LOLOVEX-988336 format. One record per residue (C-alpha): y, z, x; residue in one letter; residue number from 1. Coordinates in nm, 2 decimals, padded with zeros to 4 digits, always signed. Each point is the difference from the previous one (the first is absolute). Layout:
> v | w | u | resn | resi
> Y | Z | X | a | NUM
...
//
This chain:
> v | w | u | resn | resi
> -08.47 | -02.68 | -18.54 | m | 1
> +00.00 | +00.18 | +00.33 | f | 2
> +00.36 | -00.08 | +00.08 | k | 3
> +00.11 | +00.14 | -00.34 | y | 4
> -00.19 | +00.33 | +00.08 | v | 5
> +00.16 | +00.01 | +00.34 | v | 6
> +00.34 | -00.07 | -00.14 | g | 7
> -00.04 | +00.27 | -00.26 | a | 8
> -00.10 | +00.25 | +00.26 | m | 9
> +00.30 | -00.08 | +00.22 | l | 10
> +00.23 | +00.03 | -00.29 | s | 11
> -00.15 | +00.34 | -00.08 | f | 12
> +00.04 | +00.12 | +00.35 | w | 13
> +00.36 | -00.13 | +00.01 | a | 14
> +00.07 | +00.19 | -00.32 | f | 15
> -00.17 | +00.32 | +00.14 | a | 16
> +00.20 | -00.01 | +00.32 | v | 17
> +00.32 | -00.06 | -00.19 | s | 18
> -00.07 | +00.29 | -00.23 | l | 19
> -00.06 | +00.23 | +00.30 | v | 20
> +00.32 | -00.11 | +00.16 | l | 21
> +00.20 | +00.05 | -00.32 | i | 22
> -00.15 | +00.35 | -00.05 | l | 23
> +00.06 | +00.09 | +00.37 | s | 24
> +00.36 | -00.11 | -00.03 | g | 25
> -00.02 | -00.28 | +00.26 | d | 26
> +00.15 | -00.25 | -00.25 | f | 27
> +00.28 | +00.24 | -00.09 | a | 28
> +00.35 | -00.14 | +00.09 | p | 29
> +00.13 | +00.11 | +00.33 | r | 30
> +00.31 | +00.22 | +00.01 | l | 31
> +00.29 | -00.14 | +00.20 | g | 32
> +00.23 | +00.23 | +00.20 | l | 33
> +00.28 | -00.10 | +00.24 | n | 34
> +00.10 | +00.26 | +00.26 | i | 35
> +00.33 | -00.01 | +00.20 | l | 36
> -00.09 | +00.21 | +00.30 | a | 37
> +00.15 | +00.12 | +00.33 | s | 38
> -00.15 | -00.20 | +00.29 | a | 39
> -00.12 | +00.34 | +00.13 | a | 40
> -00.26 | +00.01 | -00.28 | h | 41
> -00.17 | -00.32 | +00.11 | r | 42
> -00.26 | +00.21 | +00.18 | v | 43
> -00.13 | +00.11 | -00.34 | h | 44
> -00.03 | -00.34 | -00.16 | e | 45
> -00.37 | -00.06 | +00.06 | d | 46
> -00.09 | +00.35 | -00.14 | d | 47
> +00.21 | -00.07 | -00.32 | l | 48
> -00.15 | -00.34 | -00.04 | r | 49
> -00.35 | +00.14 | +00.01 | a | 50
> +00.09 | +00.25 | -00.27 | v | 51
> +00.17 | -00.27 | -00.20 | a | 52
> -00.29 | -00.23 | +00.02 | s | 53
> -00.24 | +00.27 | -00.12 | a | 54
> +00.23 | +00.05 | -00.30 | n | 55
> +00.07 | -00.36 | -00.08 | r | 56
> +00.36 | +00.02 | +00.11 | i | 57
> +00.17 | -00.30 | +00.15 | e | 58
> +00.25 | +00.12 | +00.26 | l | 59
> +00.30 | -00.18 | +00.15 | t | 60
> +00.19 | +00.16 | +00.28 | f | 61
> +00.35 | -00.08 | +00.13 | q | 62
> +00.09 | +00.19 | +00.31 | y | 63
> +00.36 | +00.07 | +00.11 | l | 64
> +00.14 | +00.16 | +00.32 | e | 65
> +00.22 | +00.31 | -00.06 | a | 66
> +00.34 | -00.17 | -00.04 | p | 67
> -00.13 | -00.27 | -00.23 | e | 68
> -00.18 | +00.27 | -00.21 | m | 69
> +00.33 | +00.19 | -00.03 | r | 70
> +00.17 | -00.32 | -00.11 | a | 71
> -00.27 | -00.08 | -00.26 | a | 72
> +00.02 | +00.35 | -00.15 | l | 73
> +00.38 | -00.01 | +00.00 | d | 74
> +00.00 | -00.33 | -00.18 | n | 75
> -00.29 | +00.09 | -00.23 | e | 76
> -00.22 | -00.28 | +00.13 | v | 77
> -00.31 | +00.16 | -00.13 | f | 78
> -00.37 | -00.09 | -00.05 | s | 79
> -00.24 | +00.20 | -00.21 | d | 80
> -00.03 | +00.27 | +00.26 | v | 81
> +00.23 | +00.09 | +00.28 | v | 82
> -00.13 | +00.19 | +00.30 | w | 83
> +00.27 | +00.09 | +00.26 | p | 84
> -00.05 | +00.24 | +00.28 | m | 85
> +00.24 | +00.26 | -00.13 | t | 86
> +00.15 | +00.09 | -00.34 | s | 87
> +00.33 | +00.03 | +00.18 | l | 88
> +00.07 | -00.37 | -00.08 | w | 89
> -00.13 | +00.00 | -00.36 | l | 90
> +00.27 | -00.03 | -00.27 | p | 91
> +00.05 | +00.35 | -00.17 | p | 92
> -00.14 | -00.12 | -00.33 | e | 93
> -00.33 | -00.11 | +00.17 | m | 94
> -00.07 | +00.31 | +00.20 | r | 95
> -00.18 | +00.17 | -00.29 | a | 96
> -00.23 | -00.31 | -00.02 | q | 97
> -00.12 | +00.04 | +00.36 | g | 98
> -00.30 | +00.19 | +00.10 | v | 99
> +00.00 | +00.13 | +00.36 | a | 100
> -00.33 | -00.15 | +00.13 | v | 101
> +00.05 | +00.08 | +00.37 | l | 102
> +00.17 | +00.28 | +00.20 | h | 103
> +00.10 | -00.17 | +00.32 | m | 104
> +00.19 | +00.22 | +00.25 | p | 105
> +00.19 | -00.17 | +00.28 | v | 106
> -00.13 | +00.15 | +00.32 | v | 107
> -00.02 | -00.06 | +00.38 | l | 108
> -00.33 | -00.13 | +00.14 | g | 109
> -00.02 | +00.05 | +00.38 | v | 110
> -00.27 | -00.06 | +00.25 | a | 111
> -00.22 | +00.32 | +00.01 | p | 112
> +00.03 | +00.06 | +00.37 | d | 113
> +00.38 | -00.02 | -00.02 | i | 114
> +00.00 | +00.24 | -00.29 | a | 115
> -00.22 | +00.24 | +00.21 | e | 116
> +00.24 | -00.03 | +00.29 | d | 117
> +00.30 | +00.08 | -00.22 | l | 118
> -00.18 | +00.31 | -00.15 | g | 119
> +00.02 | -00.15 | -00.35 | w | 120
> -00.37 | +00.01 | -00.10 | t | 121
> +00.01 | +00.36 | -00.11 | q | 122
> +00.35 | +00.00 | -00.15 | r | 123
> +00.12 | -00.05 | -00.35 | e | 124
> +00.37 | +00.06 | +00.06 | d | 125
> +00.11 | -00.31 | +00.18 | i | 126
> +00.34 | -00.12 | -00.09 | l | 127
> +00.15 | -00.35 | -00.02 | w | 128
> +00.23 | +00.09 | +00.29 | s | 129
> -00.31 | +00.09 | +00.22 | e | 130
> -00.16 | -00.33 | -00.08 | i | 131
> +00.33 | -00.19 | +00.10 | s | 132
> +00.04 | +00.21 | +00.31 | d | 133
> -00.36 | -00.07 | +00.11 | a | 134
> +00.04 | -00.37 | -00.04 | a | 135
> +00.33 | +00.01 | +00.18 | q | 136
> -00.16 | +00.18 | +00.29 | s | 137
> -00.25 | -00.28 | +00.04 | g | 138
> -00.30 | +00.20 | -00.13 | a | 139
> -00.10 | -00.30 | -00.22 | f | 140
> +00.11 | -00.34 | -00.11 | t | 141
> +00.08 | -00.02 | -00.37 | l | 142
> -00.02 | -00.25 | -00.29 | s | 143
> +00.14 | +00.04 | -00.35 | m | 144
> +00.05 | -00.21 | -00.30 | g | 145
> +00.35 | -00.15 | -00.03 | a | 146
> +00.21 | +00.23 | -00.22 | t | 147
> +00.13 | -00.28 | -00.22 | g | 148
> -00.32 | -00.20 | -00.01 | r | 149
> -00.28 | +00.26 | -00.06 | t | 150
> -00.05 | +00.30 | -00.22 | d | 151
> -00.15 | +00.21 | +00.28 | d | 152
> +00.31 | -00.07 | +00.22 | g | 153
> +00.23 | +00.08 | -00.29 | a | 154
> -00.17 | +00.33 | -00.08 | l | 155
> -00.01 | +00.09 | +00.37 | a | 156
> +00.38 | -00.03 | +00.04 | v | 157
> +00.05 | +00.19 | -00.33 | l | 158
> -00.22 | +00.27 | +00.15 | g | 159
> +00.20 | +00.01 | +00.32 | a | 160
> +00.33 | +00.01 | -00.19 | l | 161
> -00.13 | +00.28 | -00.22 | a | 162
> -00.11 | +00.19 | +00.31 | a | 163
> +00.35 | -00.02 | +00.14 | g | 164
> +00.16 | +00.09 | -00.33 | w | 165
> -00.24 | +00.28 | -00.08 | g | 166
> -00.02 | -00.07 | -00.37 | d | 167
> -00.05 | -00.27 | -00.25 | v | 168
> +00.21 | -00.30 | +00.12 | l | 169
> +00.32 | -00.04 | -00.19 | t | 170
> +00.31 | -00.22 | +00.06 | p | 171
> +00.15 | +00.30 | +00.20 | e | 172
> -00.32 | +00.03 | +00.20 | g | 173
> -00.01 | -00.37 | +00.07 | l | 174
> +00.35 | +00.03 | +00.15 | a | 175
> -00.09 | +00.31 | +00.20 | n | 176
> +00.02 | -00.06 | +00.38 | p | 177
> -00.30 | +00.22 | +00.07 | t | 178
> -00.21 | -00.19 | -00.26 | a | 179
> +00.11 | -00.33 | +00.15 | q | 180
> -00.07 | +00.12 | +00.35 | a | 181
> -00.36 | +00.09 | -00.10 | s | 182
> -00.08 | -00.34 | -00.13 | a | 183
> +00.19 | -00.18 | +00.28 | r | 184
> -00.20 | +00.20 | +00.26 | h | 185
> -00.33 | -00.10 | -00.16 | l | 186
> +00.09 | -00.37 | -00.04 | l | 187
> +00.13 | -00.02 | +00.36 | a | 188
> -00.35 | +00.07 | +00.12 | q | 189
> -00.18 | -00.28 | -00.19 | v | 190
> -00.14 | -00.25 | +00.24 | d | 191
> -00.14 | -00.23 | -00.26 | r | 192
> +00.15 | -00.04 | -00.35 | s | 193
> -00.22 | -00.20 | -00.23 | v | 194
> +00.11 | -00.15 | -00.33 | g | 195
> -00.32 | -00.04 | -00.20 | r | 196
> -00.22 | +00.24 | -00.20 | a | 197
> -00.33 | -00.05 | +00.18 | d | 198
> +00.13 | +00.06 | +00.35 | w | 199
> -00.17 | +00.32 | +00.10 | v | 200
> -00.35 | -00.14 | +00.08 | a | 201
> +00.14 | -00.24 | +00.25 | g | 202
> +00.25 | +00.24 | +00.17 | a | 203
> -00.04 | +00.00 | +00.38 | q | 204
> +00.21 | +00.31 | +00.08 | t | 205
> -00.14 | +00.34 | +00.08 | q | 206
> +00.15 | +00.15 | -00.31 | a | 207
> +00.10 | -00.12 | -00.35 | v | 208
> +00.20 | +00.13 | -00.29 | i | 209
> -00.16 | -00.11 | -00.32 | g | 210
> -00.19 | +00.09 | -00.31 | f | 211
> -00.29 | +00.24 | +00.06 | e | 212
> -00.25 | -00.22 | -00.17 | g | 213
> +00.09 | -00.31 | +00.21 | d | 214
> -00.03 | +00.21 | +00.32 | i | 215
> -00.33 | +00.16 | -00.09 | l | 216
> -00.15 | -00.34 | -00.09 | s | 217
> +00.16 | -00.19 | +00.30 | a | 218
> -00.32 | -00.02 | +00.20 | g | 219
> +00.10 | +00.22 | +00.29 | r | 220
> +00.02 | +00.38 | +00.02 | p | 221
> +00.35 | +00.13 | -00.02 | l | 222
> +00.09 | +00.37 | -00.03 | h | 223
> +00.20 | +00.06 | -00.32 | i | 224
> +00.33 | +00.20 | +00.02 | v | 225
> +00.16 | +00.10 | -00.33 | y | 226
> +00.38 | +00.05 | +00.06 | p | 227
> +00.06 | +00.36 | -00.11 | a | 228
> +00.37 | -00.05 | -00.09 | d | 229
> +00.01 | -00.34 | -00.17 | g | 230
> -00.34 | -00.11 | -00.14 | l | 231
> +00.05 | -00.28 | -00.25 | a | 232
> -00.28 | -00.10 | -00.23 | v | 233
> -00.04 | -00.33 | -00.19 | a | 234
> -00.16 | +00.03 | -00.34 | d | 235
> -00.10 | -00.36 | -00.06 | a | 236
> +00.07 | +00.00 | -00.38 | p | 237
> -00.23 | -00.23 | -00.20 | f | 238
> +00.20 | -00.09 | -00.30 | a | 239
> -00.08 | -00.21 | -00.31 | l | 240
> +00.31 | -00.18 | -00.13 | i | 241
> +00.10 | +00.12 | -00.35 | p | 242
> -00.08 | -00.25 | -00.27 | g | 243
> -00.31 | -00.14 | +00.14 | r | 244
> -00.29 | -00.06 | -00.24 | g | 245
> -00.31 | +00.21 | -00.06 | a | 246
> -00.22 | -00.22 | +00.23 | e | 247
> +00.24 | +00.05 | +00.29 | q | 248
> +00.01 | +00.37 | -00.07 | a | 249
> -00.38 | +00.02 | +00.00 | q | 250
> -00.03 | -00.19 | +00.33 | a | 251
> +00.28 | +00.21 | +00.15 | y | 252
> -00.18 | +00.32 | -00.10 | a | 253
> -00.32 | -00.11 | +00.17 | v | 254
> +00.18 | -00.06 | +00.33 | l | 255
> +00.21 | +00.31 | -00.02 | r | 256
> -00.30 | +00.22 | -00.06 | d | 257
> -00.18 | -00.16 | +00.30 | h | 258
> +00.30 | +00.05 | +00.23 | l | 259
> +00.03 | +00.36 | -00.10 | t | 260
> -00.37 | +00.07 | +00.03 | s | 261
> -00.01 | +00.05 | +00.37 | g | 262
> -00.16 | -00.33 | +00.08 | a | 263
> +00.25 | -00.07 | +00.28 | l | 264
> -00.03 | +00.34 | +00.16 | d | 265
> -00.27 | -00.08 | +00.25 | a | 266
> +00.22 | -00.27 | +00.16 | r | 267
> +00.29 | +00.25 | +00.05 | g | 268
> +00.21 | -00.08 | -00.30 | y | 269
> +00.08 | +00.33 | -00.16 | r | 270
> -00.03 | +00.00 | -00.38 | t | 271
> +00.09 | +00.36 | -00.05 | k | 272
> +00.18 | +00.27 | +00.21 | p | 273
> -00.32 | +00.18 | +00.09 | a | 274
> -00.29 | -00.21 | +00.14 | m | 275
> -00.37 | +00.04 | +00.06 | d | 276
> -00.07 | -00.32 | +00.19 | a | 277
> -00.12 | +00.05 | +00.36 | e | 278
> +00.26 | -00.23 | +00.14 | i | 279
> +00.27 | +00.26 | -00.08 | f | 280
> -00.17 | +00.26 | +00.23 | t | 281
> +00.04 | -00.19 | +00.32 | k | 282
> +00.28 | -00.08 | +00.25 | n | 283
> +00.25 | +00.24 | -00.14 | g | 284
> -00.02 | -00.13 | -00.36 | a | 285
> +00.02 | +00.28 | -00.26 | r | 286
> -00.22 | +00.01 | -00.30 | p | 287
> +00.29 | +00.16 | -00.19 | k | 288
> +00.35 | -00.14 | +00.02 | l | 289
> +00.27 | +00.24 | +00.11 | p | 290
> +00.19 | +00.13 | -00.30 | v | 291
> +00.34 | -00.04 | +00.16 | d | 292
> +00.03 | -00.38 | -00.04 | a | 293
> +00.36 | -00.09 | -00.06 | i | 294
> +00.13 | -00.09 | -00.34 | a | 295
> +00.11 | -00.36 | +00.01 | l | 296
> +00.37 | -00.06 | -00.06 | p | 297
> +00.18 | -00.18 | -00.29 | d | 298
> -00.09 | -00.38 | +00.03 | p | 299
> +00.36 | -00.10 | +00.07 | q | 300
> +00.02 | +00.26 | +00.29 | v | 301
> -00.33 | -00.14 | +00.13 | a | 302
> +00.14 | -00.36 | -00.01 | r | 303
> +00.32 | +00.11 | +00.17 | d | 304
> -00.22 | +00.17 | +00.27 | a | 305
> -00.18 | -00.32 | +00.07 | l | 306
> +00.33 | -00.19 | +00.03 | t | 307
> +00.13 | +00.27 | +00.24 | l | 308
> -00.32 | -00.02 | +00.20 | a | 309
> +00.02 | -00.38 | +00.03 | e | 310
> +00.37 | -00.03 | +00.07 | t | 311
> +00.07 | +00.31 | +00.22 | e | 312
> -00.30 | +00.21 | +00.09 | l | 313
> -00.28 | -00.23 | +00.12 | r | 314
> -00.03 | -00.17 | +00.33 | k | 315
> +00.19 | -00.33 | +00.02 | p | 316
> -00.21 | -00.31 | -00.02 | a | 317
> +00.00 | -00.24 | +00.30 | l | 318
> -00.14 | -00.32 | -00.14 | t | 319
> -00.03 | -00.33 | +00.19 | v | 320
> -00.09 | -00.31 | -00.21 | y | 321
> -00.13 | -00.30 | +00.18 | l | 322
> +00.09 | -00.31 | -00.20 | a | 323
> -00.21 | -00.31 | +00.05 | d | 324
> +00.24 | -00.29 | +00.04 | m | 325
> -00.26 | -00.26 | +00.11 | s | 326
> +00.00 | -00.34 | -00.16 | k | 327
> -00.36 | +00.04 | -00.11 | s | 328
> +00.12 | +00.23 | -00.27 | v | 329
> +00.06 | -00.20 | -00.31 | t | 330
> +00.36 | -00.02 | -00.11 | p | 331
> -00.07 | +00.18 | -00.33 | e | 332
> -00.18 | +00.29 | +00.18 | a | 333
> +00.28 | +00.01 | +00.26 | f | 334
> +00.26 | +00.06 | -00.27 | e | 335
> -00.23 | +00.26 | -00.16 | d | 336
> -00.01 | +00.18 | +00.33 | q | 337
> +00.38 | +00.01 | +00.03 | k | 338
> +00.03 | +00.13 | -00.36 | e | 339
> -00.26 | +00.27 | +00.07 | a | 340
> +00.18 | +00.11 | +00.32 | l | 341
> +00.34 | +00.01 | -00.17 | k | 342
> -00.15 | +00.25 | -00.25 | r | 343
> -00.06 | +00.24 | +00.29 | m | 344
> +00.38 | +00.03 | +00.04 | f | 345
> +00.06 | +00.06 | -00.37 | e | 346
> +00.03 | +00.37 | -00.08 | p | 347
> -00.04 | -00.03 | -00.38 | a | 348
> -00.33 | -00.19 | +00.04 | i | 349
> -00.13 | +00.24 | +00.27 | l | 350
> +00.09 | +00.30 | -00.23 | r | 351
> -00.21 | -00.14 | -00.28 | k | 352
> -00.30 | +00.01 | +00.24 | h | 353
> +00.07 | +00.36 | +00.11 | g | 354
> +00.18 | -00.09 | +00.33 | m | 355
> +00.36 | +00.10 | -00.01 | d | 356
> +00.20 | -00.12 | +00.31 | v | 357
> +00.07 | +00.27 | +00.25 | n | 358
> +00.33 | +00.01 | +00.18 | a | 359
> -00.19 | -00.01 | +00.33 | r | 360
> -00.25 | -00.27 | -00.08 | d | 361
> -00.03 | -00.30 | +00.24 | v | 362
> -00.12 | -00.34 | -00.12 | n | 363
> -00.04 | -00.29 | +00.23 | i | 364
> -00.12 | -00.36 | -00.08 | v | 365
> -00.12 | -00.20 | +00.30 | i | 366
> -00.05 | -00.37 | -00.09 | p | 367
> -00.28 | -00.16 | +00.20 | y | 368
> -00.21 | -00.31 | +00.06 | a | 369
> -00.11 | -00.07 | +00.35 | e | 370
> +00.30 | +00.19 | +00.12 | n | 371
> +00.23 | +00.24 | -00.17 | i | 372
> +00.35 | -00.05 | -00.15 | d | 373
> +00.30 | +00.23 | -00.02 | q | 374
> -00.10 | +00.33 | -00.17 | p | 375
> +00.17 | +00.10 | -00.33 | i | 376
> +00.05 | +00.37 | -00.04 | s | 377
> +00.16 | +00.26 | -00.22 | a | 378
> +00.03 | +00.37 | +00.08 | e | 379
> +00.06 | +00.26 | -00.27 | g | 380
> +00.08 | -00.06 | -00.37 | n | 381
> +00.35 | -00.14 | +00.01 | r | 382
> +00.03 | -00.29 | -00.24 | a | 383
> +00.19 | -00.21 | +00.24 | i | 384
> -00.29 | +00.02 | +00.26 | n | 385
> -00.27 | -00.07 | -00.26 | l | 386
> +00.19 | -00.29 | -00.16 | d | 387
> +00.06 | -00.16 | +00.34 | f | 388
> -00.37 | +00.02 | +00.08 | a | 389
> -00.09 | -00.17 | -00.33 | q | 390
> +00.26 | -00.27 | +00.07 | d | 391
> -00.15 | -00.07 | +00.34 | q | 392
> -00.35 | -00.02 | -00.14 | i | 393
> +00.12 | -00.24 | -00.27 | s | 394
> +00.14 | -00.23 | +00.28 | k | 395
> -00.32 | +00.00 | +00.20 | a | 396
> -00.16 | -00.34 | +00.06 | v | 397
> -00.35 | -00.10 | +00.11 | q | 398
> -00.09 | -00.07 | +00.36 | s | 399
> -00.09 | -00.35 | +00.12 | d | 400
> -00.32 | +00.15 | +00.14 | s | 401
> -00.32 | -00.01 | -00.21 | v | 402
> -00.16 | +00.28 | +00.20 | s | 403
> +00.06 | +00.37 | -00.01 | r | 404
> -00.06 | +00.28 | +00.26 | d | 405
> -00.02 | +00.32 | -00.19 | a | 406
> -00.11 | +00.19 | +00.31 | y | 407
> +00.31 | -00.09 | +00.19 | y | 408
> +00.21 | +00.09 | -00.31 | a | 409
> -00.18 | +00.34 | -00.01 | l | 410
> +00.09 | +00.05 | +00.37 | y | 411
> +00.36 | -00.05 | -00.09 | e | 412
> -00.02 | +00.23 | -00.30 | a | 413
> -00.12 | +00.28 | +00.23 | f | 414
> +00.29 | -00.08 | +00.23 | e | 415
> +00.25 | +00.02 | -00.28 | a | 416
> -00.14 | +00.34 | -00.11 | m | 417
> +00.04 | +00.12 | +00.36 | g | 418
> +00.38 | +00.00 | -00.05 | h | 419
> -00.05 | +00.28 | -00.25 | h | 420
> -00.24 | +00.21 | +00.20 | a | 421
> +00.09 | +00.34 | +00.12 | s | 422
> -00.18 | +00.13 | +00.31 | g | 423
> -00.25 | -00.28 | -00.02 | a | 424
> -00.09 | +00.10 | -00.36 | t | 425
> +00.09 | -00.11 | -00.35 | l | 426
> -00.06 | +00.34 | -00.14 | s | 427
> +00.34 | -00.01 | -00.18 | g | 428
> -00.12 | -00.30 | -00.21 | f | 429
> -00.28 | -00.12 | -00.23 | d | 430
> -00.07 | -00.32 | +00.19 | p | 431
> -00.16 | -00.31 | -00.14 | r | 432
> -00.04 | -00.37 | +00.08 | i | 433
> -00.06 | -00.25 | -00.28 | v | 434
> -00.13 | -00.33 | +00.12 | v | 435
> +00.04 | -00.29 | -00.24 | l | 436
> -00.22 | -00.29 | +00.09 | t | 437
> -00.09 | -00.34 | -00.14 | g | 438
> -00.34 | -00.03 | +00.17 | g | 439
> -00.17 | +00.00 | +00.34 | e | 440
> +00.21 | +00.09 | +00.30 | t | 441
> +00.01 | -00.10 | +00.36 | l | 442
> -00.19 | +00.26 | +00.20 | d | 443
> +00.09 | -00.07 | +00.36 | n | 444
> +00.23 | +00.31 | +00.00 | t | 445
> -00.24 | +00.22 | -00.18 | k | 446
> -00.13 | +00.18 | +00.31 | e | 447
> +00.36 | +00.05 | +00.13 | a | 448
> +00.08 | +00.16 | -00.34 | l | 449
> -00.29 | +00.24 | +00.02 | y | 450
> +00.09 | +00.09 | +00.36 | a | 451
> +00.36 | +00.07 | -00.11 | h | 452
> -00.12 | +00.22 | -00.28 | m | 453
> -00.22 | +00.20 | +00.23 | a | 454
> +00.29 | +00.05 | +00.24 | q | 455
> +00.27 | +00.08 | -00.26 | t | 456
> -00.01 | +00.37 | -00.09 | p | 457
> +00.13 | -00.04 | -00.35 | y | 458
> -00.22 | -00.29 | -00.10 | a | 459
> -00.28 | +00.22 | -00.13 | s | 460
> +00.24 | +00.15 | -00.26 | a | 461
> +00.08 | -00.34 | -00.15 | v | 462
> -00.19 | -00.13 | -00.30 | t | 463
> -00.05 | -00.38 | -00.03 | i | 464
> -00.04 | -00.16 | -00.33 | d | 465
> -00.07 | -00.38 | -00.03 | v | 466
> +00.10 | -00.20 | -00.31 | v | 467
> -00.14 | -00.35 | -00.07 | a | 468
> +00.27 | -00.23 | -00.11 | i | 469
> -00.26 | -00.25 | -00.10 | e | 470
> -00.38 | +00.02 | +00.00 | g | 471
> -00.17 | +00.29 | +00.18 | e | 472
> +00.10 | +00.22 | +00.29 | v | 473
> -00.16 | -00.11 | +00.33 | p | 474
> -00.30 | +00.22 | +00.09 | a | 475
> +00.14 | +00.10 | +00.34 | a | 476
> +00.33 | +00.11 | -00.16 | l | 477
> -00.19 | +00.20 | -00.26 | t | 478
> -00.19 | +00.18 | +00.27 | t | 479
> +00.32 | +00.08 | +00.18 | l | 480
> +00.16 | +00.13 | -00.32 | a | 481
> -00.29 | +00.22 | -00.09 | v | 482
> -00.02 | +00.14 | +00.36 | s | 483
> +00.36 | +00.14 | -00.05 | t | 484
> -00.07 | +00.15 | -00.34 | g | 485
> +00.16 | -00.30 | -00.17 | g | 486
> -00.13 | -00.25 | -00.26 | t | 487
> -00.03 | -00.38 | -00.05 | a | 488
> +00.16 | -00.12 | -00.32 | h | 489
> -00.11 | -00.33 | -00.15 | a | 490
> -00.02 | +00.06 | -00.38 | a | 491
> +00.27 | -00.02 | -00.26 | g | 492
> +00.36 | -00.14 | +00.01 | l | 493
> +00.15 | -00.03 | +00.35 | l | 494
> +00.29 | +00.23 | -00.10 | r | 495
> -00.25 | +00.27 | -00.11 | d | 496
> -00.20 | -00.03 | +00.32 | r | 497
> +00.31 | +00.05 | +00.21 | v | 498
> +00.11 | +00.29 | -00.21 | m | 499
> -00.35 | +00.15 | +00.03 | a | 500
> +00.01 | -00.03 | +00.38 | a | 501
> +00.35 | +00.16 | +00.02 | r | 502
> -00.12 | +00.28 | -00.22 | a | 503
> -00.30 | +00.07 | +00.21 | g | 504
> -00.25 | -00.12 | -00.26 | n | 505
//
């Protein structure tokens, strides 16, 4: 009898708990929402997931870097919601669907003591030309997002072009020598060009040009300078794709209302032109945005501007690839490595990834195992040079040696770069070494490499990225890469890892 009573009581309590859950809505179906977002918005994911969880919304994010987002929008590869950094890239018919949830000006962040020395802390009339002149004089080292790879880099160059033109950028303005000189002067001063959206927090230079919110939340105090003659502002449109159902519309509205509520303000992400958050009262940040932000140009003019910046205005890239030819690399991975390297000499592929070939670019492949083989190089963007390099890479064969010495290969990479130095500097280039490795490396030349780097004036300007052909990047090479501002790449397809390294991702 007792067990029946207990069973009845348990059944009653189960019924009661279920009733409470039903009445509270906890058994209600979850609303699914897929968001195609700029990689720059990844910093807001945890916040949005918390809101979604509280409202029984199941979120799926897909993040794209700037050129991939532009391609997705062009080809109408949509999800339920698209969230680019700027409505500049939205198809015209979708612009009315987007709600501007952020107001993100592209600004200069500079070390406060340097801003003080320059007399900038009490000024609000600083021009792009003054910023460029100060960097050229050596007042500070400068990082900026790559114009073709990042939205902050793209908007910065649009701002500099507009400053030189003096009006909304048009095809005539884009062809104007003064406008081009303004952007070229700025890009010539960039010491580190980075091709990913989340680059600001890891920047090692004394000054950065990027989105205001990223600089304010970067973890180090930087004085904010708003260019007075070419302030570009991203609006981060949050857009529901037409034709989605009522459930998606409901979930979208919850997130949209949260994003526009001011919830992100305290971290430095401006959700309206005039702000109350304390973070906008320090280090030169302005609670109220200047009213003279530039009007963004026609989208086609903007795209033409990015092409011009990549092909003619930016610093040329000086990139040395170290190709692991050791026999310990499996034959399949060895062929994958060759195919990945050939893509670095294919303008159409690079263009898809926001990296048009510049007429002054220099690309060098140094095959290595225990020793190095004859370098393969191509200067400029002439098809005959690029095709020859691809042909030479195709013909490359593996070494008989099963060992590799990446440190010796790096020594030779710095030596190869020295042929392009001017006055013991590489200031005329954006220099990068990409090390491809199949695993652990001999280290008997490691100390010699570090000594060589310490004694070579231009070595500190070179970023080193390391790409694992198979497995993981050795810890010692990861440490070396990070010390130069570079990255170790071990995830995804090999061709994508090499592309990411070349792009400064």
